[in-house]
Every structure is written in C-alpha cells, then in structure tokens.
SEFI-440377 format. One record per atom (N, C-alpha, C): x, y, z. Coordinates in pm, whole numbers, padded with zeros to 5 digits, always signed. Atoms other than C-alpha are relative to their C-alpha. Last residue first. Layout:
N
XYZ ...
END
This chain:
253
+00022-00125-00071 +01229+01027+00294 +00028-00019+00148 +00110+00012-00095 +01389+00719+00139 -00014+00130+00077 +00120-00047+00067 +01600+00780-00173 -00122-00011+00090 -00005-00145+00011 +01930+00767+00018 -00125+00056-00067 +00036-00067-00124 +01841+00414+00133 +00002+00151-00013 -00120-00052-00062 +01838+00278-00219 -00037+00084+00120 -00067-00104+00076 +01514+00096-00291 +00126+00044+00072 +00032+00002+00143 +01296-00200-00201 +00078+00103-00081 -00021+00133+00055 +01400-00302+00149 -00021-00005-00151 -00144+00027+00003 +01441+00061+00256 +00027-00134-00067 -00053-00051+00126 +01076+00117+00159 +00150-00026-00013 +00045+00085+00110 +00958-00108+00440 +00060+00044-00132 -00073+00126-00012 +01165+00076+00701 -00034-00093-00115 -00138-00025+00044 +01027+00410+00578 +00083-00128+00005 +00007-00024+00144 +00667+00287+00606 +00141+00021-00056 +00010+00132+00062 +00746+00148+00948 -00006+00012-00151 -00130+00066-00010 +00865+00493+01057 -00002-00136-00069 -00091-00069+00091 +00549+00663+00928 +00137-00067+00000 +00038+00037+00136 +00328+00405+01098 +00092+00064-00103 -00045+00137+00023 +00516+00454+01424 -00030-00045-00142 -00144-00007+00023 +00463+00830+01405 +00057-00138-00029 -00016-00056+00133 +00089+00777+01367 +00148+00010-00037 +00039+00103+00096 +00093+00549+01670 +00018+00048-00143 -00111+00094+00007 +00289+00803+01874 -00031-00112-00101 -00001+00099-00107 +00026+01065+01795 +00119-00093-00019 +00084-00047-00110 -00025+01380+01590 -00006-00099+00116 +00093+00104-00045 +00264+01317+01352 -00076+00048+00123 -00051+00090-00102 +00419+01639+01227 -00107-00101+00040 +00085+00003-00119 +00306+01795+00902 +00051-00104+00098 -00073-00060-00112 +00598+01841+00663 -00081-00003+00129 -00117+00083-00028 +00454+01599+00406 +00080+00052+00120 +00045+00131-00048 +00112+01765+00419 +00119-00087+00039 +00048-00018-00137 +00262+02112+00391 -00044-00132+00061 -00117-00022-00086 +00461+02007+00084 -00042+00013+00145 -00069+00129-00012 +00148+01863-00081 +00120+00013+00093 +00084+00088-00081 -00049+02182-00009 +00066-00135+00021 -00012-00044-00140 +00234+02406-00135 -00081-00093+00091 -00135+00037-00044 +00248+02211-00461 +00020+00035+00147 +00001+00145-00020 -00130+02242-00500 +00136-00049+00049 +00077+00027-00122 -00110+02617-00446 -00005-00149+00030 -00087-00031-00112 +00167+02641-00706 -00071-00027+00132 -00096+00110-00011 -00055+02463-00957 +00093+00022+00119 +00073+00118-00050 -00336+02711-00894 +00097-00116+00022 +00030-00025-00141 -00096+03005-00930 -00073-00119+00061 -00125+00022-00073 +00041+02868-01257 -00021+00018+00149 -00099-00107+00010 -00314+02849-01388 +00126-00036+00079 -00072-00030-00124 -00521+02536-01441 +00106+00107-00024 +00026-00139-00040 -00749+02556-01747 +00076+00041+00127 -00031-00090+00110 -00616+02244-01919 -00016+00146+00039 -00145-00004+00019 -00610+02049-01593 +00039+00102-00107 -00059-00071-00114 -00969+02142-01512 +00152+00010-00014 +00026-00143+00015 -01084+02044-01860 +00061+00081+00112 -00089-00047+00107 -00915+01705-01829 -00018+00151-00020 -00135-00011-00056 -01090+01658-01496 +00099+00049-00104 -00013-00103-00102 -01436+01743-01630 +00144+00016+00050 +00081-00120+00012 -01415+01540-01950 +00033+00107+00103 -00014-00057+00135 -01167+01259-02014 -00076+00131-00018 -00141-00020+00033 -01121+01175-01646 +00018+00069-00135 -00055-00107-00083 -01486+01229-01554 +00144+00031-00039 +00056-00124+00053 -01608+01019-01846 +00053+00120+00079 -00072-00029+00124 -01371+00740-01739 -00050+00130-00063 -00136-00038-00037 -01512+00753-01386 +00080+00038-00125 +00006-00136-00054 -01868+00757-01520 +00139+00049+00044 +00026-00095+00109 -01808+00454-01742 +00003+00144+00051 -00121-00011+00081 -01648+00262-01455 -00017+00100-00114 -00101-00072-00079 -01941+00335-01225 +00126+00021-00082 +00039-00141+00000 -02191+00232-01493 +00102+00084+00076 -00025-00054+00133 -02012-00098-01552 -00031+00149-00005 -00145-00015+00017 -02000-00174-01181 +00032+00065-00134 -00072+00122+00034 -02372-00111-01152 +00149+00029-00014 -00050+00008+00137 -02514+00193-00975 +00076-00131-00021 +00103-00036+00098 -02736+00233-00669 +00044-00016-00144 +00112+00092-00020 -02550+00082-00374 -00107+00020-00106 +00134-00044+00037 -02217+00240-00466 -00104-00109+00026 +00091+00098-00057 -01859+00226-00340 -00142+00050-00021 +00139-00042-00015 -01611+00412-00561 -00080-00116+00059 +00089+00095-00065 -01233+00386-00557 -00138+00060+00019 +00125-00070-00029 -00988+00561-00790 -00098-00104+00051 +00130+00065+00002 -00635+00421-00787 -00115+00096+00029 +00103-00096-00039 -00282+00528-00869 -00136-00066-00014 +00117-00003+00087 +00033+00323-00894 -00098+00103+00050 +00098-00105-00028 +00385+00313-00756 -00114-00007-00101 +00060-00053+00123 +00587-00009-00758 -00109+00099+00037 -00097-00075+00078 +00828-00105-00478 -00052+00054-00132 -00131+00066+00008 +00622-00382-00323 +00097+00071-00092 +00006+00146-00006 +00287-00222-00403 +00139-00058-00022 -00138+00048-00005 +00251+00151-00330 -00006-00151+00020 -00014+00135-00056 -00077+00314-00430 +00147-00040-00005 -00112+00077+00052 -00151+00683-00493 +00005-00134+00073 -00128-00013-00068 -00495+00815-00411 +00108-00086-00064 -00110+00033+00090 -00859+00846-00504 +00130+00015+00077 -00134-00044-00040 -01189+00860-00320 +00102-00038-00106 -00077-00030+00121 -01566+00825-00358 +00137+00053+00042 -00143-00011-00031 -01786+00666-00091 +00076+00016-00131 -00009-00070-00129 -02164+00717-00106 +00145+00011+00047 -00025+00087-00114 -02166+00635-00475 +00011+00080+00128 -00026+00136+00049 -02282+00776-00808 +00019-00097+00116 +00041+00093-00107 -02434+01086-00653 +00012-00146-00046 +00062+00117+00062 -02390+01274-00985 -00053-00101+00102 +00087-00032+00114 -02328+01616-00834 -00073-00122-00055 +00093-00110-00025 -02193+01552-00484 -00099+00021-00115 +00075+00014-00126 -02033+01208-00508 -00106+00108+00015 +00065+00131-00012 -01916+01177-00869 -00084-00016+00126 +00072+00044+00120 -01838+01540-00959 -00079-00129+00024 +00105-00095+00036 -01748+01695-00623 -00084-00051-00117 +00107+00009-00100 -01557+01390-00504 -00117+00090-00039 +00063+00132+00011 -01351+01373-00822 -00118-00013+00094 +00081+00000+00122 -01280+01747-00824 -00074-00132-00018 +00117-00084-00021 -01164+01741-00461 -00093-00001-00121 +00087+00043-00110 -00929+01446-00505 -00129+00081+00013 +00124+00066+00040 -00784+01522-00849 -00103-00016+00111 +00072-00074+00104 -00512+01781-00789 -00137-00060-00027 +00034-00133-00048 -00390+01641-00456 -00085+00076-00102 +00104+00014-00103 -00402+01281-00577 -00047+00137+00049 +00123+00037+00071 -00209+01370-00891 -00116-00015+00097 +00051-00121+00065 +00050+01550-00679 -00130-00029-00074 +00056-00087-00104 +00094+01246-00454 -00059+00127-00060 +00123+00061-00050 +00139+01015-00752 -00068+00086+00103 +00099-00013+00107 +00392+01250-00912 -00134-00058+00044 +00051-00137-00007 +00576+01271-00579 -00105+00025-00109 +00090-00007-00114 +00610+00893-00570 -00063+00138+00012 +00123+00069+00037 +00755+00895-00922 -00102+00006+00114 +00071-00077+00103 +01011+01160-00828 -00133-00064-00035 +00053-00122-00060 +01118+00997-00499 -00083+00079-00101 -00111-00094-00018 +01150+00661-00667 -00062+00125+00060 -00002-00103-00103 +00926+00358-00693 +00129+00081-00002 -00080+00039-00116 +00907+00170-01019 +00016+00117+00095 -00136+00045+00026 +00628+00285-01249 +00072-00038+00128 -00083-00113+00044 +00284+00443-01285 +00143-00045-00031 -00137+00018-00046 +00040+00151-01273 +00087+00112-00056 -00097-00027+00106 -00322+00258-01310 +00139-00013+00058 -00141-00013-00038 -00598+00114-01092 +00085+00022-00124 -00068-00006+00129 -00976+00146-01114 +00144+00039+00029 -00125-00076+00004 -01130+00036-00787 +00058-00010-00140 -00077-00003+00124 -01497-00060-00766 +00129+00078+00021 -00124-00071-00028 -01698-00165-00463 +00089-00011-00123 -00107+00032+00093 -02059-00256-00544 +00122+00084+00036 -00099-00100+00040 -02310-00253-00261 +00098-00057-00103 +00049-00074+00116 -02617-00475-00243 +00100+00103-00051 -00066-00130+00015 -02473-00740-00009 -00046+00068-00130 +00104-00102-00010 -02727-01020+00043 +00057+00140-00018 +00084+00002+00120 -02482-01281-00089 -00109+00106+00003 +00138-00012-00044 -02229-01189+00182 -00090+00012-00124 +00024+00118-00083 -01891-01318+00064 -00144-00003+00050 +00007-00030-00143 -01902-01058-00214 -00027-00128+00078 +00133+00002-00060 -01801-01185-00558 +00008+00029+00150 -00001+00081-00122 -01464-01077-00695 -00139+00008+00062 +00127-00003-00073 -01438-00949-01053 +00006-00096+00118 +00004+00107-00099 -01103-00863-01208 -00128+00014+00081 +00113-00011-00091 -01105-00656-01527 -00002-00123+00090 +00024+00126-00070 -00775-00607-01709 -00114+00022+00099 +00089-00010-00116 -00743-00330-01965 -00023-00138+00057 +00087+00115-00027 -00450-00307-02207 -00086+00026+00124 +00111+00004+00094 -00311+00026-02328 -00095-00116+00021 +00059-00129+00031 +00025-00012-02158 -00109-00014-00105 -00029-00040+00137 +00082-00370-02048 -00073+00131-00030 +00118-00008+00085 +00078-00411-01670 +00038+00054-00138 -00003-00124+00078 +00402-00516-01506 -00118+00000-00097 +00033+00014+00141 +00322-00787-01252 +00001+00136-00069 +00129-00059+00031 +00496-00719-00922 -00023-00011-00150 +00017-00051+00135 +00779-00928-00781 -00142+00052-00021 +00141-00026+00021 +00860-00967-00416 -00019+00066-00136 +00026-00113+00089 +01204-01126-00398 -00150+00014-00022 +00072+00038+00123 +01238-01354-00098 -00030+00124-00083 +00145+00001-00013 +01492-01207+00147 -00065-00045-00131 +00045+00134-00036 +01857-01309+00133 -00151-00011+00011 -00027+00093+00110 +01961-01000-00062 -00050-00140+00031 +00121+00079+00018 +01789-00775+00192 +00018-00104-00110 +00019+00051+00135 +02104-00619+00331 -00126-00083-00008 +00009+00145+00009 +02119-00398+00636 -00021-00043-00144 -00130+00053+00040 +02246-00041+00634 -00002-00152-00011 -00039-00063+00126 +01905+00132+00636 +00134-00053-00050 +00050+00073+00117 +01780-00116+00895 +00046+00057-00132 +00038-00101+00100 +02011+00031+01164 -00048-00071-00126 +00117-00074-00046 +02023-00194+01471 -00048+00102-00100 +00013-00127+00070 +02259-00461+01334 -00129+00070+00040 -00005-00106-00101 +02307-00730+01597 -00016+00137-00063 -00103-00101+00018 +02193-00990+01345 -00006+00102+00113 +00052-00132+00037 +01989-01283+01465 +00115+00098-00012 -00105-00100+00019 +02084-01649+01470 -00062+00131-00048 +00016-00076+00123 +01802-01861+01608 +00105+00108-00009 -00119+00010+00085 +01940-02083+01881 -00012+00077-00129 -00089+00113-00012 +01683-01975+02140 +00118+00007-00093 +00009+00079+00122 +01416-01732+02023 +00099-00116+00000 +00130+00067+00003 +01371-01597+02375 -00014-00091-00121 -00002+00107-00099 +01742-01523+02400 -00130-00079-00001 -00089+00105+00049 +01734-01327+02075 +00003-00118+00096 +00071+00069+00109 +01430-01130+02194 +00084-00116-00053 +00109+00077-00061 +01596-01043+02523 -00075-00080-00106 -00059+00118-00064 +01912-00938+02339 -00107-00089+00061 -00045+00088+00108 +01715-00704+02115 +00058-00129+00056 +00120+00063+00056 +01532-00555+02413 +00038-00099-00110 +00045+00098-00098 +01867-00491+02582 -00125-00074-00050 -00090+00115+00009 +02003-00321+02270 -00043-00111+00096 +00029+00066+00127 +01698-00094+02263 +00086-00125-00017 +00124+00076-00019 +01737-00014+02631 -00037-00076-00127 -00031+00112-00090 +02100+00086+02571 -00124-00088+00022 -00072+00104+00075 +02007+00298+02269 +00030-00123+00085 -00140-00035+00026 +01753+00483+02489 +00064-00110-00084 -00097+00108-00022 +01376+00440+02472 +00140+00045-00037 -00093-00036-00107 +01169+00758+02504 +00106-00107+00027 +00063-00060-00117 +00988+00730+02171 +00106+00037+00102 -00009-00146+00000 +01123+00488+01916 -00078+00053+00119 +00014-00053-00136 +01200+00119+01876 +00013+00151-00008 +00008-00146+00001 +01148-00057+01544 -00026+00046+00142 +00056-00064-00118 +01264-00417+01525 +00002+00151-00017 -00028-00143-00002 +01313-00610+01201 -00069+00062+00120 +00075-00078-00098 +01336-00987+01216 +00044+00146-00006 -00074-00118-00045 +01438-01194+00915 -00087+00079+00096 +00065-00130+00004 +01302-01543+00862 +00091+00110+00053 +00008-00067+00130 +01481-01855+00747 -00066+00137+00002 -00132-00014+00062 +01611-02035+01054 -00003+00087-00125 -00082-00092-00078 +01292-01968+01251 +00138+00020-00061 +00047-00137+00016 +01077-02127+00981 +00092+00099+00070 -00031-00041+00138 +01278-02447+00967 -00039+00145-00023 -00146-00021+00013 +01270-02479+01346 +00040+00047-00139 -00047-00115-00077 +00891-02416+01346 +00150+00021-00008 +00032-00129+00061 +00801-02650+01060 +00059+00118+00076 -00041-00020+00139 +00975-02968+01161 -00019+00143-00047 -00122+00070+00039 +00971-03062+01529 +00051+00034-00140 -00111-00017-00093 +00723-02821+01685 +00131-00056-00053 -00030-00142-00016 +00478-02785+01395 +00124+00020+00085 -00066-00042+00124 +00494-03154+01308 +00039+00147+00008 -00132+00061+00006 +00422-03245+01671 +00076+00046-00124 -00086-00069-00096 +00134-02997+01695 +00142-00054-00007 +00013+00048-00137 -00023-03139+01379 +00095+00078+00090 -00094-00059-00094 -00084-02985+01037 -00028-00051+00141 -00124+00078+00005 -00249-03197+00769 +00102+00048+00101 +00022+00138-00044 -00597-03064+00859 +00127-00085+00002 -00001+00030-00143 -00459-02704+00841 -00026-00144+00041 -00125+00046-00059 -00378-02709+00464 -00009-00038+00148 -00006+00146+00008 -00719-02694+00291 +00124-00055+00068 +00095+00059-00093 -00788-02336+00404 +00004-00152-00002 -00063+00020-00130 -00471-02214+00236 -00092-00073+00096 -00100+00108+00005 -00622-02272-00108 +00065-00027+00135 +00059+00131+00027 -00934-02067-00011 +00104-00111-00010 +00047+00069-00120 -00764-01772+00156 -00045-00142-00029 +00144-00001-00021 -00564-01654-00144 -00042-00084+00118 +00053+00134+00013 -00187-01606-00105 -00149+00001+00031 +00124+00016-00072 -00020-01274-00169 -00057-00139-00026 -00031+00048-00134 +00346-01254-00266 -00125-00018+00085 +00001+00146-00004 +00274-01237-00639 +00024-00055+00138 -00109+00051-00082 +00168-00871-00644 -00010-00151+00012 -00131-00031+00056 -00041-00735-00933 +00116-00059+00078 -00004+00033+00141 -00384-00888-00865 +00140+00020-00058 -00020+00143+00014 -00341-00891-00488 +00012-00042-00146 -00135+00034-00044 -00294-00514-00485 +00029-00147-00021 -00093-00053+00099 -00606-00454-00694 +00143-00035+00036 +00005+00085+00119 -00810-00686-00472 +00098+00047-00106 -00069+00125-00030 -00699-00504-00158 +00004-00091-00121 -00143-00029+00001 -00799-00168-00306 +00081-00125+00026 -00040-00022+00139 -01146-00304-00387 +00149+00025-00010 -00001+00129+00068 -01187-00449-00040 +00047+00015-00143 
END
C-alpha cells in the first residue's frame, strides 16, 4: 500500500477510487454500446505478447482472430513492439521532485481498526536509462541486508522491512518500506534517516574494493538468472515491452 501511494503521488496517470465511484450511476448499457465503446475501441492500442511454443504462424493467426473479434477496429499488423511508435499514446508524465524538499503524504487506512503503519520513504533518482537503473539495483543490493539487520533484527521497528528501486513511467527512484504495529510513522521515519546517516553511511565508508566487487557479481548473477517458470518469464517480457514505450529500444535489456 505504501509503495502504491508513492507511485500515485508522482504519476499523473492514476485516478483515485473515490471520484470514479460517482460516475457509474450515469452510465447505461445503451450509452456504453452506442457511444463509449466505439469511441474507446478507436483510440486504444493493443499489444500482444506471445511466447513459449507458439510459432510465428500461430501468432499471426491469433492476431487475426483478435482483429476479427474486434470488428471494424483498425489494428496494426506489426508484431515487433520494439519497432512500433508510441507517439499517438497519451503521454504519462511524472512529477519531478525538488531536490532538498520533503513531501509527506498521509493516507488513512480503510479499516479503522487497523493498528499497523505502512511507511515508504521514496527518493527520485532520474530519467530511466541503463546506467541509472543499474545504480538503483546496486543501491538495493548494498543496502538490503544492512537495512533488515538494523531495523528488523536489532531495533525491531517493524515486522516487514525492505528496500528497492522503483520504476514509474520512465523515471527511476528508490524506496524504503517499513510496516510496523508498534512504532509511529514519525518514529519509523526518524529511525530510517538515522540508519542512512549512521550505520549505512559507515558501512559505505568502510567498504573495500573486494566487498564492492562481490556486490557487483551478485547483481550480475541476479540479472543473468533464468526464469524459473513461464509466468516469471512472461513478467520479464512484459517489463521489457513496457520499457520500450518510454525509452530507445537499444537501451532495453
């Protein structure tokens, strides 16, 4: 929930549930069929991902079947998303955070009896590129174990403590997430900041070349690890397809 709130705060393509909840009463089946659906079908882009044992011929057949099912909707015959254009797609803009400023967003739990606090502290790194993405991954690799050891094991601030890079519509960031039933939001934030300026800073300053090399090897091994299931492979492919829409295709892994 904390990670979702951070993403919705910076991206303008997200729509809150409450305003949308007032729209359905004005929607009728006739209006949907005669006005909204045809307009919607003329303006959306369809991306298909087919992998596994399917042949190019079977993929083309599936594409034709989909086009026929959609009726008069004009669909491209282009099967390679890396060569398609996204100029007609709505631009997904992300709010650029001001360096040095702090923004606090508080969202009440839907369940009033909920005693847990979910906190995510988010830092925006910059526009997505292979180098910037790698910096986020390296930071996660270096920080993850130390963060868990300090806040979860030693201080027992929360029962869930994690960190990781974030990708929001072509912008790379980094987040630290803590879920706690015993500490206030303010206390959690203070302890995270104390960790960053204290224990973690000390670990970075004392890191040897060998330690850094080990972290590099760990990140490389993780990226070279083969998918363990077809579903996991699909997620990796969809991630690449999504990134193609935001950056040059030669910069996509």
